[in-house]
TIMI-2910 file (N, C-alpha, C, CB; in pm, 1 decimal, decimal comma, always signed):
<rs>
+----------+----------+----------+----------+----------+----------+----------+----------+----------+----------+----------+----------+------+
!      n_x !      n_y !      n_z !     ca_x !     ca_y !     ca_z !      c_x !      c_y !      c_z !     cb_x !     cb_y !     cb_z ! resn !
+----------+----------+----------+----------+----------+----------+----------+----------+----------+----------+----------+----------+------+
!  +1423,3 !   -776,6 !   +347,3 !  +1341,9 !   -681,9 !   +272,7 !  +1275,3 !   -582,4 !   +365,7 !  +1237,1 !   -754,9 !   +190,6 !  Met !
!  +1232,2 !   -628,5 !   +481,3 !  +1161,4 !   -541,7 !   +575,8 !  +1242,8 !   -415,0 !   +603,7 !  +1132,9 !   -617,2 !   +707,7 !  His !
!  +1373,8 !   -429,4 !   +621,4 !  +1458,5 !   -313,2 !   +648,5 !  +1462,0 !   -215,4 !   +533,0 !  +1598,4 !   -357,7 !   +680,4 !  Gly !
!  +1458,7 !   -265,6 !   +410,9 !  +1458,2 !   -177,0 !   +294,1 !  +1332,8 !    -90,9 !   +293,0 !  +1467,6 !   -258,5 !   +163,8 !  Cys !
!  +1219,8 !   -151,3 !   +318,1 !  +1094,6 !    -76,2 !   +314,1 !  +1091,9 !    +27,6 !   +425,1 !   +973,9 !   -170,6 !   +326,3 !  Val !
!  +1132,3 !     -9,5 !   +546,0 !  +1135,0 !    +87,2 !   +655,7 !  +1227,6 !   +202,8 !   +623,8 !  +1178,2 !    +20,0 !   +785,6 !  Asn !
!  +1343,0 !   +174,3 !   +569,2 !  +1440,3 !   +278,4 !   +537,0 !  +1384,1 !   +375,7 !   +433,3 !  +1570,7 !   +215,6 !   +485,4 !  His !
!  +1315,9 !   +322,2 !   +335,5 !  +1266,0 !   +405,8 !   +227,2 !  +1147,9 !   +491,3 !   +271,8 !  +1225,8 !   +319,7 !   +109,0 !  Ile !
!  +1058,5 !   +437,1 !   +350,0 !   +933,5 !   +506,0 !   +380,6 !   +938,2 !   +599,6 !   +499,3 !   +829,0 !   +407,2 !   +403,9 !  Cys !
!  +1029,9 !   +583,4 !   +590,5 !  +1024,7 !   +655,4 !   +717,2 !  +1009,9 !   +807,6 !   +703,2 !  +1148,0 !   +625,3 !   +795,0 !  His !
!  +1092,8 !   +878,6 !   +628,0 !  +1074,7 !  +1024,7 !   +619,6 !   +940,4 !  +1063,6 !   +557,8 !  +1187,9 !  +1086,7 !   +538,1 !  Pro !
!   +894,3 !   +987,4 !   +463,2 !   +767,8 !  +1019,0 !   +398,0 !   +650,1 !   +995,5 !   +492,7 !   +751,1 !   +935,1 !   +270,8 !  Phe !
!   +658,4 !   +891,7 !   +574,9 !   +551,1 !   +865,2 !   +670,5 !   +535,1 !   +983,5 !   +765,9 !   +579,5 !   +735,5 !   +749,7 !  Ile !
!   +648,1 !  +1040,9 !   +811,5 !   +639,6 !  +1157,9 !   +899,0 !   +563,2 !  +1270,4 !   +829,5 !   +781,0 !  +1206,0 !   +939,8 !  Lys !
!   +592,6 !  +1290,4 !   +701,0 !   +526,3 !  +1396,7 !   +626,0 !   +377,5 !  +1367,5 !   +606,6 !   +593,9 !  +1415,3 !   +490,4 !  Tyr !
!   +345,4 !  +1245,6 !   +568,1 !   +206,9 !  +1209,1 !   +538,4 !   +117,6 !  +1226,8 !   +660,3 !   +199,4 !  +1065,1 !   +488,8 !  Val !
!   +168,3 !  +1193,0 !   +777,2 !    +85,2 !  +1202,7 !   +896,7 !    +52,0 !  +1347,3 !   +931,8 !   +154,7 !  +1136,0 !  +1013,9 !  Thr !
!   +124,6 !  +1443,2 !   +875,4 !    +94,6 !  +1584,4 !   +897,6 !     -5,8 !  +1637,5 !   +795,6 !   +222,6 !  +1666,7 !   +892,0 !  Lys !
!    -35,5 !  +1559,2 !   +694,0 !   -126,9 !  +1601,3 !   +587,5 !   -267,1 !  +1548,8 !   +615,6 !    -77,3 !  +1551,7 !   +449,5 !  Cys !
!   -357,8 !  +1576,1 !   +522,8 !   -494,4 !  +1527,6 !   +539,7 !   -505,2 !  +1377,5 !   +512,9 !   -588,6 !  +1603,6 !   +447,3 !  Ser !
!   -403,3 !  +1319,4 !   +452,8 !   -400,3 !  +1174,6 !   +432,1 !   -345,9 !  +1110,1 !   +559,1 !   -313,1 !  +1136,0 !   +306,8 !  Ser !
!   -338,3 !   +980,3 !   +561,2 !   -285,1 !   +914,9 !   +679,2 !   -198,9 !   +797,9 !   +638,0 !   -397,7 !   +869,0 !   +771,9 !  Phe !
!   -105,0 !   +763,2 !   +724,2 !    -13,2 !   +653,4 !   +697,7 !    -67,7 !   +525,7 !   +760,0 !   +128,0 !   +684,9 !   +752,1 !  Ala !
!    -60,7 !   +418,4 !   +683,8 !    -99,3 !   +286,6 !   +732,9 !    +10,8 !   +188,9 !   +694,2 !   -238,4 !   +241,7 !   +675,3 !  Ile !
!     +2,8 !    +71,0 !   +747,3 !    +98,6 !    -31,1 !   +711,0 !    +39,6 !   -122,1 !   +604,8 !   +140,8 !   -111,6 !   +833,8 !  Phe !
!   +119,5 !   -149,3 !   +502,5 !    +81,6 !   -240,1 !   +395,5 !   +162,5 !   -368,0 !   +408,1 !   +102,8 !   -175,0 !   +256,8 !  Ser !
!   +102,3 !   -477,3 !   +367,3 !   +173,6 !   -603,7 !   +355,4 !   +194,2 !   -628,6 !   +207,1 !    +95,5 !   -722,3 !   +423,9 !  Ala !
!   +312,5 !   -672,6 !   +170,3 !   +342,4 !   -698,6 !    +29,9 !   +364,5 !   -848,1 !    +12,4 !   +467,1 !   -617,4 !    -17,8 !  Cys !
!   +285,6 !   -908,4 !    -74,8 !   +293,5 !  -1051,7 !   -100,4 !   +342,2 !  -1076,5 !   -242,6 !   +156,7 !  -1119,1 !    -77,5 !  Tyr !
!   +408,2 !  -1190,5 !   -262,2 !   +461,9 !  -1222,3 !   -393,9 !   +365,1 !  -1302,0 !   -479,8 !   +590,0 !  -1298,5 !   -379,4 !  Val !
!   +258,1 !  -1349,9 !   -423,5 !   +160,6 !  -1423,6 !   -503,8 !    +23,2 !  -1360,1 !   -485,4 !   +157,6 !  -1574,6 !   -464,3 !  Asn !
!    -53,7 !  -1357,3 !   -591,2 !   -177,2 !  -1279,5 !   -587,3 !   -287,8 !  -1343,2 !   -505,3 !   -226,2 !  -1257,3 !   -725,3 !  His !
!   -356,6 !  -1447,1 !   -550,7 !   -472,2 !  -1487,5 !   -471,8 !   -436,0 !  -1555,7 !   -340,1 !   -557,9 !  -1578,9 !   -552,6 !  Pro !
!   -334,7 !  -1639,8 !   -339,6 !   -305,5 !  -1717,7 !   -218,9 !   -254,5 !  -1630,8 !   -105,0 !   -203,6 !  -1825,4 !   -249,8 !  Ala !
!   -154,9 !  -1547,5 !   -128,4 !    -97,7 !  -1465,2 !    -22,9 !   -192,9 !  -1361,4 !    +30,3 !    +24,5 !  -1398,3 !    -72,0 !  Gly !
!   -293,3 !  -1327,3 !    -47,5 !   -388,3 !  -1225,7 !     -6,5 !   -522,8 !  -1283,6 !    +37,5 !   -409,2 !  -1128,8 !   -118,5 !  Gln !
!   -531,6 !  -1414,0 !    +46,0 !   -656,0 !  -1482,4 !    +83,9 !   -771,0 !  -1443,7 !     -7,1 !   -692,2 !  -1450,9 !   +228,5 !  Ala !
!   -742,5 !  -1432,1 !   -136,3 !   -848,4 !  -1399,9 !   -232,0 !   -931,2 !  -1524,2 !   -259,6 !   -789,2 !  -1343,8 !   -363,7 !  Arg !
!  -1059,0 !  -1505,0 !   -278,0 !  -1149,4 !  -1616,6 !   -308,2 !  -1183,5 !  -1624,6 !   -456,4 !  -1277,4 !  -1603,6 !   -227,2 !  Leu !
!  -1134,3 !  -1529,0 !   -535,9 !  -1171,2 !  -1523,0 !   -676,7 !  -1058,0 !  -1563,3 !   -771,1 !  -1216,9 !  -1384,5 !   -710,4 !  Asp !
!   -956,7 !  -1633,5 !   -721,5 !   -847,5 !  -1678,8 !   -806,7 !   -881,6 !  -1808,5 !   -877,7 !   -721,5 !  -1696,5 !   -725,1 !  Gly !
!   -796,2 !  -1849,2 !   -970,6 !   -818,6 !  -1972,9 !  -1044,6 !   -816,2 !  -2093,8 !   -951,1 !   -713,1 !  -1989,0 !  -1154,8 !  Ala !
!   -728,6 !  -2089,2 !   -852,2 !   -720,0 !  -2194,6 !   -751,8 !   -739,9 !  -2129,8 !   -616,2 !   -583,1 !  -2271,2 !   -759,1 !  Phe !
!   -824,7 !  -2186,1 !   -537,4 !   -856,2 !  -2125,7 !   -408,2 !   -862,6 !  -2232,8 !   -301,1 !   -989,0 !  -2048,3 !   -414,6 !  Cys !
!   -773,0 !  -2223,2 !   -202,9 !   -771,2 !  -2319,0 !    -93,5 !   -831,1 !  -2260,4 !    +33,4 !   -629,5 !  -2365,4 !    -67,1 !  Ala !
!   -889,8 !  -2143,3 !    +24,2 !   -947,5 !  -2075,2 !   +140,0 !  -1099,7 !  -2083,1 !   +138,6 !   -902,6 !  -1929,0 !   +143,6 !  Tyr !
!  -1156,3 !  -2084,0 !   +254,8 !  -1300,7 !  -2065,7 !   +268,3 !  -1323,9 !  -1919,7 !   +306,4 !  -1362,9 !  -2164,5 !   +375,8 !  Thr !
!  -1446,5 !  -1876,6 !   +304,6 !  -1478,6 !  -1739,4 !   +347,6 !  -1435,0 !  -1718,2 !   +492,7 !  -1631,1 !  -1710,9 !   +332,3 !  Glu !
!  -1455,5 !  -1819,3 !   +577,1 !  -1414,4 !  -1807,6 !   +716,8 !  -1262,5 !  -1795,1 !   +728,1 !  -1463,8 !  -1928,6 !   +797,4 !  Lys !
!  -1187,7 !  -1877,4 !   +651,4 !  -1040,9 !  -1867,7 !   +650,9 !   -997,3 !  -1726,4 !   +612,5 !   -979,3 !  -1971,2 !   +552,8 !  Asp !
!  -1058,9 !  -1673,9 !   +507,9 !  -1025,4 !  -1539,7 !   +460,1 !  -1051,1 !  -1436,5 !   +569,1 !  -1106,2 !  -1505,3 !   +333,8 !  Lys !
!  -1170,5 !  -1441,9 !   +629,0 !  -1205,5 !  -1344,4 !   +732,6 !  -1110,5 !  -1353,9 !   +852,3 !  -1350,5 !  -1365,6 !   +778,8 !  Gln !
!  -1077,5 !  -1475,2 !   +894,2 !   -983,4 !  -1493,4 !  +1005,5 !   -847,4 !  -1434,0 !   +971,9 !   -968,6 !  -1642,4 !  +1039,9 !  Asp !
!   -799,2 !  -1463,0 !   +851,6 !   -668,9 !  -1414,6 !   +806,5 !   -665,8 !  -1261,2 !   +800,1 !   -635,2 !  -1474,1 !   +668,8 !  Tyr !
!   -766,7 !  -1201,9 !   +739,8 !   -770,5 !  -1057,1 !   +726,6 !   -789,4 !   -987,8 !   +861,6 !   -881,7 !  -1016,7 !   +631,7 !  Leu !
!   -868,0 !  -1046,6 !   +948,9 !   -884,0 !   -988,9 !  +1082,5 !   -753,9 !   -994,1 !  +1161,6 !   -994,2 !  -1062,0 !  +1158,8 !  Asn !
!   -677,3 !  -1102,6 !  +1149,7 !   -546,9 !  -1110,6 !  +1216,7 !   -450,6 !  -1007,0 !  +1159,3 !   -487,0 !  -1252,5 !  +1202,6 !  Lys !
!   -453,5 !   -987,7 !  +1028,1 !   -368,9 !   -885,1 !   +966,2 !   -407,3 !   -747,0 !  +1017,8 !   -380,9 !   -889,8 !   +812,0 !  Ala !
!   -536,1 !   -721,2 !  +1026,1 !   -585,3 !   -591,9 !  +1076,2 !   -541,9 !   -570,6 !  +1220,7 !   -739,5 !   -584,0 !  +1065,3 !  Cys !
!   -552,0 !   -673,8 !  +1303,2 !   -508,5 !   -663,9 !  +1442,4 !   -359,5 !   -634,7 !  +1452,8 !   -541,3 !   -792,4 !  +1517,1 !  Glu !
!   -282,0 !   -681,0 !  +1354,6 !   -137,6 !   -656,1 !  +1351,9 !   -104,7 !   -518,0 !  +1293,9 !    -67,0 !   -765,0 !  +1270,4 !  Ala !
!   -207,0 !   -441,3 !  +1254,9 !   -185,4 !   -306,7 !  +1203,3 !   -176,9 !   -298,0 !  +1052,2 !    -61,7 !   -251,4 !  +1261,3 !  Gly !
!   -200,8 !   -407,7 !   +981,9 !   -194,5 !   -407,6 !   +835,1 !   -331,6 !   -370,0 !   +780,9 !   -149,0 !   -547,2 !   +779,6 !  Ile !
!   -334,6 !   -261,0 !   +705,0 !   -461,6 !   -210,8 !   +650,3 !   -464,7 !   -216,0 !   +498,3 !   -485,9 !    -67,9 !   +696,6 !  Cys !
!   -360,8 !   -265,9 !   +436,7 !   -353,7 !   -270,8 !   +291,1 !   -268,5 !   -389,9 !   +250,8 !   -295,8 !   -138,5 !   +232,7 !  Asn !
!   -306,0 !   -454,3 !   +141,0 !   -228,5 !   -566,1 !    +86,4 !   -202,0 !   -536,2 !    -60,5 !   -304,1 !   -703,6 !   +103,9 !  Ile !
!    -76,2 !   -548,4 !    -99,9 !    -42,0 !   -526,5 !   -239,9 !    +76,8 !   -614,5 !   -276,3 !    -10,4 !   -377,0 !   -267,0 !  Glu !
!   +126,0 !   -603,8 !   -400,2 !   +227,8 !   -696,8 !   -448,5 !   +355,8 !   -632,6 !   -499,8 !   +170,6 !   -778,6 !   -555,7 !  Met !
!   +353,8 !   -509,7 !   -541,5 !   +463,5 !   -455,8 !   -619,2 !   +571,0 !   -381,2 !   -540,5 !   +409,1 !   -366,5 !   -719,9 !  Glu !
!   +540,4 !   -329,9 !   -424,0 !   +630,6 !   -234,1 !   -359,7 !   +760,7 !   -294,5 !   -309,5 !   +560,7 !   -169,5 !   -245,9 !  Ser !
!   +763,4 !   -421,1 !   -274,1 !   +888,0 !   -475,9 !   -220,6 !   +999,5 !   -475,1 !   -323,9 !   +865,8 !   -617,4 !   -170,6 !  Ser !
!   +968,1 !   -505,8 !   -447,6 !  +1069,6 !   -503,8 !   -553,5 !  +1115,4 !   -360,6 !   -579,0 !  +1014,3 !   -567,0 !   -684,1 !  Val !
!  +1021,1 !   -267,5 !   -587,3 !  +1053,9 !   -126,2 !   -606,0 !  +1142,9 !    -76,4 !   -491,6 !   +924,6 !    -41,2 !   -614,5 !  Phe !
!  +1104,2 !   -107,7 !   -367,3 !  +1181,0 !    -62,9 !   -251,4 !  +1322,5 !   -120,8 !   -252,8 !  +1109,3 !   -102,3 !   -121,9 !  Ala !
!  +1333,0 !   -247,4 !   -282,9 !  +1465,5 !   -311,0 !   -285,8 !  +1553,1 !   -250,3 !   -394,5 !  +1452,1 !   -462,3 !   -308,0 !  Ala !
!  +1498,1 !   -228,3 !   -512,8 !  +1577,0 !   -171,0 !   -622,0 !  +1622,1 !    -29,0 !   -588,7 !  +1496,0 !   -171,2 !   -752,3 !  Met !
!  +1534,2 !    +50,3 !   -530,8 !  +1571,6 !   +187,2 !   -493,6 !  +1678,6 !   +185,9 !   -385,9 !  +1448,7 !   +266,0 !   -445,2 !  Cys !
!  +1662,7 !   +101,8 !   -286,3 !  +1760,4 !    +93,1 !   -177,2 !  +1896,2 !    +51,7 !   -230,2 !  +1713,5 !     -5,9 !    -70,0 !  Arg !
!  +1899,5 !    -51,4 !   -313,4 !  +2026,3 !   -100,0 !   -367,9 !  +2090,9 !     +1,5 !   -462,2 !  +2004,6 !   -231,7 !   -441,3 !  Leu !
!  +2009,5 !    +85,6 !   -524,2 !  +2060,3 !   +187,6 !   -615,7 !  +2097,1 !   +317,0 !   -544,6 !  +1958,1 !   +216,2 !   -722,5 !  Ser !
!  +2066,5 !   +325,4 !   -416,6 !  +2095,4 !   +446,6 !   -341,3 !  +1997,5 !   +559,8 !   -370,0 !  +2234,5 !   +492,4 !   -371,3 !  Gly !
!  +1879,4 !   +526,7 !   -421,7 !  +1779,0 !   +628,2 !   -454,3 !  +1682,2 !   +646,3 !   -338,3 !  +1702,4 !   +589,8 !   -582,1 !  Leu !
!  +1649,6 !   +771,1 !   -307,7 !  +1546,3 !   +798,4 !   -208,1 !  +1411,4 !   +775,2 !   -273,6 !  +1557,6 !   +944,2 !   -151,4 !  Arg !
!  +1323,7 !   +706,8 !   -201,4 !  +1194,3 !   +673,4 !   -259,6 !  +1090,9 !   +655,1 !   -150,2 !  +1204,2 !   +546,9 !   -345,4 !  Ala !
!   +966,8 !   +652,5 !   -191,7 !   +855,8 !   +622,3 !   -101,2 !   +754,1 !   +539,7 !   -178,2 !   +790,6 !   +753,2 !    -43,8 !  Ala !
!   +678,1 !   +462,6 !   -106,3 !   +571,1 !   +384,9 !   -165,3 !   +439,7 !   +442,1 !   -112,8 !   +585,4 !   +232,1 !   -132,0 !  Val !
!   +352,0 !   +478,9 !   -203,8 !   +222,7 !   +533,8 !   -166,0 !   +116,4 !   +442,4 !   -225,1 !   +205,6 !   +682,3 !   -215,6 !  Val !
!    +34,6 !   +385,7 !   -139,6 !    -71,2 !   +295,3 !   -183,5 !   -207,1 !   +360,4 !   -163,6 !    -64,1 !   +161,8 !   -107,4 !  Cys !
!   -299,3 !   +325,0 !   -249,5 !   -438,0 !   +365,8 !   -234,7 !   -518,4 !   +239,2 !   -213,6 !   -489,3 !   +447,2 !   -359,2 !  Val !
!   -590,6 !   +233,4 !   -103,8 !   -674,4 !   +117,5 !    -76,0 !   -809,8 !   +138,0 !   -142,6 !   -690,4 !    +95,0 !    +77,2 !  Thr !
!   -844,7 !    +49,0 !   -233,2 !   -964,4 !    +66,4 !   -314,7 !  -1089,0 !     +1,8 !   -257,6 !   -940,3 !    +12,2 !   -449,5 !  Leu !
!  -1073,4 !    -99,8 !   -174,6 !  -1191,4 !   -166,1 !   -121,0 !  -1159,4 !   -229,4 !    +12,4 !  -1243,9 !   -271,1 !   -218,4 !  Leu !
!  -1261,7 !   -254,0 !    +90,0 !  -1248,8 !   -320,9 !   +217,9 !  -1264,6 !   -470,0 !   +193,3 !  -1353,5 !   -268,4 !   +321,3 !  Asp !
!  -1154,4 !   -543,4 !   +198,8 !  -1155,6 !   -686,5 !   +168,0 !  -1239,1 !   -767,3 !   +265,2 !  -1015,6 !   -739,8 !   +166,9 !  Arg !
!  -1267,4 !   -713,8 !   +383,1 !  -1355,3 !   -784,3 !   +476,2 !  -1498,2 !   -788,6 !   +423,2 !  -1352,0 !   -717,4 !   +614,2 !  Leu !
!  -1527,8 !   -699,8 !   +326,3 !  -1662,2 !   -695,1 !   +267,9 !  -1669,1 !   -751,5 !   +126,3 !  -1711,6 !   -553,4 !   +266,8 !  Asn !
!  -1559,9 !   -804,4 !    +74,5 !  -1560,9 !   -863,2 !    -59,2 !  -1431,4 !   -839,5 !   -133,4 !  -1675,4 !   -807,8 !   -139,3 !  Gly !
!  -1413,7 !   -914,3 !   -243,4 !  -1289,8 !   -908,2 !   -320,9 !  -1303,4 !   -831,1 !   -451,7 !  -1242,3 !  -1046,9 !   -350,3 !  Asp !
!  -1423,6 !   -796,3 !   -490,0 !  -1446,4 !   -732,6 !   -619,3 !  -1466,1 !   -582,1 !   -605,0 !  -1567,4 !   -794,7 !   -687,9 !  Gln !
!  -1412,2 !   -510,2 !   -697,4 !  -1421,0 !   -365,2 !   -700,2 !  -1546,0 !   -323,5 !   -777,0 !  -1294,1 !   -303,5 !   -763,9 !  Leu !
!  -1627,7 !   -237,9 !   -716,8 !  -1747,0 !   -190,2 !   -786,3 !  -1757,1 !    -37,1 !   -779,8 !  -1873,1 !   -254,4 !   -725,7 !  Asp !
!  -1642,3 !    +27,4 !   -776,6 !  -1634,9 !   +173,2 !   -766,4 !  -1640,0 !   +234,9 !   -905,3 !  -1506,4 !   +217,1 !   -692,5 !  Thr !
!  -1703,1 !   +350,8 !   -917,4 !  -1715,5 !   +417,8 !  -1047,2 !  -1579,0 !   +465,9 !  -1097,6 !  -1813,0 !   +536,7 !  -1036,9 !  Ser !
!  -1568,6 !   +485,0 !  -1227,2 !  -1445,4 !   +533,2 !  -1288,4 !  -1406,9 !   +671,5 !  -1237,2 !  -1460,0 !   +536,4 !  -1439,4 !  Gln !
!  -1504,8 !   +757,4 !  -1211,9 !  -1475,3 !   +891,4 !  -1160,3 !  -1409,7 !   +884,8 !  -1023,0 !  -1603,3 !   +975,1 !  -1152,8 !  Asp !
!  -1462,6 !   +800,0 !   -937,0 !  -1404,8 !   +785,7 !   -803,3 !  -1265,5 !   +724,7 !   -812,4 !  -1495,5 !   +699,0 !   -713,7 !  Val !
!  -1249,1 !   +622,8 !   -896,1 !  -1117,1 !   +561,8 !   -913,8 !  -1016,1 !   +663,9 !   -965,1 !  -1125,6 !   +443,0 !  -1010,5 !  Leu !
!  -1059,0 !   +749,6 !  -1056,1 !   -969,6 !   +853,8 !  -1107,8 !   -928,0 !   +949,6 !   -995,7 !  -1038,2 !   +932,2 !  -1222,3 !  His !
!  -1021,6 !   +987,0 !   -909,5 !   -985,3 !  +1076,3 !   -798,9 !   -888,8 !  +1006,7 !   -702,7 !  -1111,7 !  +1122,9 !   -723,1 !  Ser !
!   -908,4 !   +875,9 !   -679,1 !   -814,9 !   +801,0 !   -595,4 !   -675,1 !   +800,0 !   -657,7 !   -865,2 !   +657,0 !   -574,7 !  Tyr !
!   -668,8 !   +789,1 !   -788,5 !   -541,2 !   +786,5 !   -859,3 !   -468,0 !   +919,2 !   -845,4 !   -562,9 !   +753,8 !  -1006,9 !  Gln !
!   -541,9 !  +1028,2 !   -841,7 !   -480,8 !  +1160,3 !   -832,8 !   -424,7 !  +1190,2 !   -694,0 !   -581,7 !  +1265,8 !   -870,1 !  Gln !
!   -485,9 !  +1140,2 !   -590,3 !   -446,8 !  +1174,4 !   -453,0 !   -300,1 !  +1146,4 !   -421,5 !   -532,6 !  +1098,8 !   -356,4 !  Arg !
!   -249,1 !  +1026,3 !   -447,1 !   -107,7 !  +1003,7 !   -413,4 !    -13,8 !  +1087,6 !   -498,7 !    -72,8 !   +856,7 !   -429,6 !  Pro !
!    -51,5 !  +1113,2 !   -623,8 !    +33,3 !  +1195,4 !   -709,6 !    +43,9 !  +1337,1 !   -654,3 !    -21,4 !  +1198,0 !   -853,2 !  Gln !
!    -67,0 !  +1391,2 !   -607,8 !    -67,3 !  +1525,1 !   -549,8 !    +13,5 !  +1526,1 !   -420,2 !   -211,8 !  +1573,0 !   -523,9 !  Ile !
!     -7,7 !  +1427,6 !   -335,4 !    +63,2 !  +1418,8 !   -208,7 !   +214,0 !  +1409,7 !   -230,0 !    +14,1 !  +1298,6 !   -129,3 !  Leu !
!   +256,4 !  +1323,0 !   -319,5 !   +399,3 !  +1307,7 !   -347,5 !   +454,5 !  +1435,4 !   -410,5 !   +424,2 !  +1186,6 !   -440,6 !  Val !
!   +376,9 !  +1498,7 !   -498,0 !   +420,9 !  +1624,4 !   -558,6 !   +447,5 !  +1731,2 !   -454,3 !   +317,2 !  +1674,1 !   -657,4 !  Gly !
!   +357,5 !  +1744,9 !   -357,0 !   +377,5 !  +1842,1 !   -248,8 !   +502,8 !  +1809,0 !   -167,8 !   +254,3 !  +1845,7 !   -156,3 !  Tyr !
!   +521,7 !  +1681,7 !   -140,8 !   +638,3 !  +1639,7 !    -63,2 !   +768,1 !  +1671,6 !   -138,9 !   +630,2 !  +1488,6 !    -31,7 !  Tyr !
!   +771,9 !  +1643,0 !   -267,7 !   +891,9 !  +1672,0 !   -347,0 !   +918,7 !  +1822,8 !   -348,4 !   +876,3 !  +1618,3 !   -492,2 !  Ile !
!   +813,8 !  +1902,5 !   -368,7 !   +830,4 !  +2049,1 !   -366,1 !   +889,6 !  +2095,1 !   -233,0 !   +694,9 !  +2119,3 !   -390,4 !  Lys !
!   +838,3 !  +2040,4 !   -124,7 !   +886,7 !  +2077,1 !     +7,6 !  +1034,3 !  +2042,3 !    +22,3 !   +804,4 !  +2007,1 !   +116,2 !  Lys !
!  +1072,9 !  +1924,7 !    -23,3 !  +1212,1 !  +1882,9 !    -13,8 !  +1302,8 !  +1969,5 !   -100,6 !  +1225,8 !  +1736,9 !    -53,9 !  Gln !
!  +1255,9 !  +2005,8 !   -219,3 !  +1334,7 !  +2090,8 !   -308,2 !  +1353,1 !  +2230,9 !   -248,6 !  +1267,6 !  +2100,3 !   -446,1 !  Leu !
!  +1252,6 !  +2282,6 !   -182,7 !  +1263,8 !  +2414,1 !   -116,9 !  +1368,5 !  +2410,3 !     -7,1 !  +1128,1 !  +2457,8 !    -58,4 !  Lys !
!  +1375,8 !  +2300,2 !    +64,5 !  +1477,0 !  +2285,4 !   +170,3 !  +1617,8 !  +2287,3 !   +112,0 !  +1454,4 !  +2154,9 !   +248,7 !  Lys !
!  +1632,3 !  +2234,1 !    -10,1 !  +1763,8 !  +2223,2 !    -71,8 !  +1810,5 !  +2355,3 !   -131,1 !  +1761,9 !  +2116,9 !   -179,1 !  Met !
!  +1717,5 !  +2446,0 !   -161,8 !  +1758,7 !  +2570,5 !   -228,4 !  +1786,2 !  +2680,8 !   -131,0 !  +1653,8 !  +2615,6 !   -325,5 !  Ser !
+----------+----------+----------+----------+----------+----------+----------+----------+----------+----------+----------+----------+------+
</rs>
């Protein structure tokens, strides 16, 4: 799977780093609370210290975001021969807690940012083709 994600994201990462946004590495897990060291799941085998140790090691490895959906999307696009990119928005600093307390207005602006960024990238690519 790792190769699929690298193949899909590489051209977009070059573009993003030239914009006001920045590229980071995300880790994609198949299970929600356990793979992400969440403390608010129905079953929790982690302590706060375990969580902090795990997240700090991930950060040291260059991982700044954790999510669940992109690996399936990346694999399907790769197998279908479709060019694609995965754009994530990090909503909270997990080292400071697991719960989101951001206002709806701010969340809406976060939602718009990747759409605008991807839109600009698509326009740029279409201009190259014409």
